[in-house]
C-alpha positions in Angstrom: -46.8 -60.2 -17.8 -47.4 -56.6 -16.6 -49.9 -54.4 -18.4 -48.9 -50.7 -18.8 -51.5 -48.5 -17.2 -50.8 -45.7 -19.7 -50.8 -47.4 -23.1 -52.0 -51.0 -22.2 -49.0 -52.7 -23.7 -48.1 -56.1 -22.3 -44.6 -56.1 -20.8 -42.4 -58.8 -19.3 -42.9 -59.2 -15.5 -39.2 -58.1 -14.9 -39.6 -54.8 -16.9 -39.2 -51.6 -14.9 -40.4 -49.3 -17.8 -43.0 -49.9 -20.5 -41.3 -51.1 -23.7 -43.8 -49.1 -25.7 -44.1 -45.7 -23.9 -41.3 -45.8 -21.3 -43.8 -45.4 -18.4 -42.5 -46.4 -14.9 -44.2 -49.7 -14.2 -43.1 -50.4 -10.6 -41.4 -48.2 -7.9 -39.9 -51.4 -6.4 -38.1 -52.3 -9.6 -36.9 -48.7 -10.1 -35.4 -48.6 -6.6 -33.6 -51.9 -7.2 -32.2 -50.7 -10.5 -31.0 -47.3 -9.1 -29.4 -48.7 -5.9 -25.6 -48.2 -6.1 -25.5 -47.9 -9.9 -26.0 -44.1 -10.3 -24.4 -41.3 -8.2 -26.9 -39.5 -6.0 -27.8 -35.9 -6.4 -26.2 -35.1 -3.1 -22.7 -36.1 -4.4 -23.1 -34.1 -7.6 -24.2 -31.1 -5.5 -21.1 -31.3 -3.3 -18.8 -31.5 -6.4 -20.5 -28.5 -7.9 -20.0 -26.5 -4.7 -16.3 -27.4 -4.5 -15.8 -26.2 -8.1 -17.6 -22.9 -7.3 -15.4 -22.4 -4.2 -12.2 -23.2 -6.1 -13.3 -20.8 -8.9 -13.9 -18.0 -6.3 -10.4 -18.6 -4.8 -8.7 -18.5 -8.2 -10.5 -15.2 -9.1 -9.5 -13.7 -5.7 -5.9 -14.7 -6.2 -5.8 -13.1 -9.6 -7.4 -9.9 -8.3 -4.9 -9.8 -5.4 -2.0 -10.3 -7.8 -3.2 -7.5 -10.1 -3.7 -5.0 -7.2 -0.4 -5.9 -5.6 1.6 -5.5 -8.9 0.0 -2.2 -9.7 0.5 -0.7 -6.2 4.3 -1.3 -6.2 6.4 1.9 -6.8 8.3 2.2 -10.1 12.0 1.7 -10.2 12.6 5.5 -10.3 10.4 6.0 -7.3 12.5 3.6 -5.3 15.6 5.6 -6.1 14.4 8.8 -4.4 16.6 9.9 -1.5 15.2 11.3 1.8 17.8 12.9 4.0 17.9 12.9 7.8 16.7 16.5 7.9 13.5 15.5 6.0 14.5 17.1 2.7 13.8 15.1 -0.4 16.0 14.6 -3.4 14.4 12.9 -6.4 16.9 11.4 -8.8 15.7 10.9 -12.3 18.0 7.8 -12.7 20.8 6.7 -10.5 22.6 9.0 -8.0 26.2 7.8 -8.6 28.6 9.0 -11.4 32.2 8.2 -12.0 34.6 10.8 -13.4 37.9 9.4 -14.9 40.6 11.8 -15.9 43.8 10.7 -17.5 46.4 11.6 -20.2 46.6 8.7 -22.7 44.5 5.6 -22.8 43.0 4.0 -19.8 40.7 1.1 -18.8 38.2 1.1 -16.0 35.7 -1.2 -14.2 33.0 0.5 -12.2 29.6 0.0 -10.5 28.2 -2.4 -8.0 31.1 -4.7 -6.9 29.0 -7.7 -8.0 28.3 -6.3 -11.4 31.2 -4.2 -12.7 30.9 -2.5 -16.1 34.1 -2.2 -18.2 35.0 0.9 -20.2 38.1 2.1 -22.0 38.8 5.5 -23.4 41.2 8.4 -23.1 41.0 11.9 -21.6 38.3 12.9 -19.2 35.0 10.9 -19.2 31.9 10.9 -16.9 29.8 7.8 -16.5 26.4 7.3 -14.8 26.7 4.2 -12.6 23.9 1.6 -12.5 23.8 1.7 -8.7 21.0 2.7 -6.3 21.7 5.0 -3.4 22.1 2.1 -1.0 24.5 0.0 -3.1 28.2 -0.3 -2.5 30.2 1.2 -5.4 33.6 0.3 -6.7 35.8 2.0 -9.4 39.1 0.6 -10.6 41.1 2.3 -13.4 44.4 1.5 -15.0 46.4 3.6 -17.6 47.6 1.8 -20.7 49.7 4.6 -22.1 50.7 8.2 -21.5 52.3 10.2 -18.8 50.8 12.4 -16.1 48.1 11.9 -13.6 45.3 9.3 -13.7 42.5 10.2 -11.3 39.0 9.0 -10.5 36.2 10.6 -8.6 32.9 9.2 -7.3 30.0 11.6 -7.3 26.8 11.0 -5.4 24.0 13.4 -6.4 26.6 15.7 -7.9 28.9 15.9 -4.9 32.3 14.3 -4.7 32.2 11.5 -2.0 35.5 9.8 -2.9 38.5 10.4 -5.1 41.9 8.8 -5.7 44.8 9.4 -8.2 48.2 8.2 -9.3 51.1 9.6 -11.3 53.1 6.3 -11.8 53.3 5.0 -15.4 50.8 2.1 -15.7 49.7 1.9 -12.1 46.1 1.3 -11.2 43.9 3.4 -8.9 40.7 2.3 -7.1 37.9 3.5 -4.9 35.5 1.4 -2.8 32.5 3.3 -1.4 30.5 1.5 1.3 27.0 3.1 1.3 
C-alpha cells in the first residue's frame, strides 16, 4: 500500500495517481505509463507547424490568383491595333465587317473559318464579324433567287481589304483573308 502525501489516502502499490485526489504518487510509475502510449509534444508541434505552412501557401496562391486575374487586360483592350508607324487604333468591338450586296435572296457564312456564322437575307446588309485583328476571316455567299450581281466585301477598320462578286444565277462567291 502507498499512502498519498497530499490527502493521506491508502492506495494500492501499483497506483500511479491517488484514487482520492489524483495526486501523482510516483514518477517511476508515470514514466512507465507514458512510454509509447501517448504522442510526444514534439510530434504535435511538428504537425502544427506543417498545418501553418500549408495554410500560408494556400493563402499565397489565392492572393496570386486574384492579382493575376485582375491584372489581365479586358477583351476590348486586347483588340486594340498598333500599326507599324506607332499609331494606335482602338476598336470598340471587332475590326472586321462583311458587306453583302445582292438582288434577291442570298445565304452567307462568315467569320473565323473554324466558327462560321450563317445569315440569310436579301438586298444589301453589313455584319460585324466576331473576329480579332489577328484572326483569319472567311466569307462565303450564295444567291437563292434573283438576277444581277452578288458581291461581298471584307472591311477591316472601315477599309475594304478584299472583295469578290458574281453575276451568274445561283453561283457562290467567297473570300478568304489570311491575317
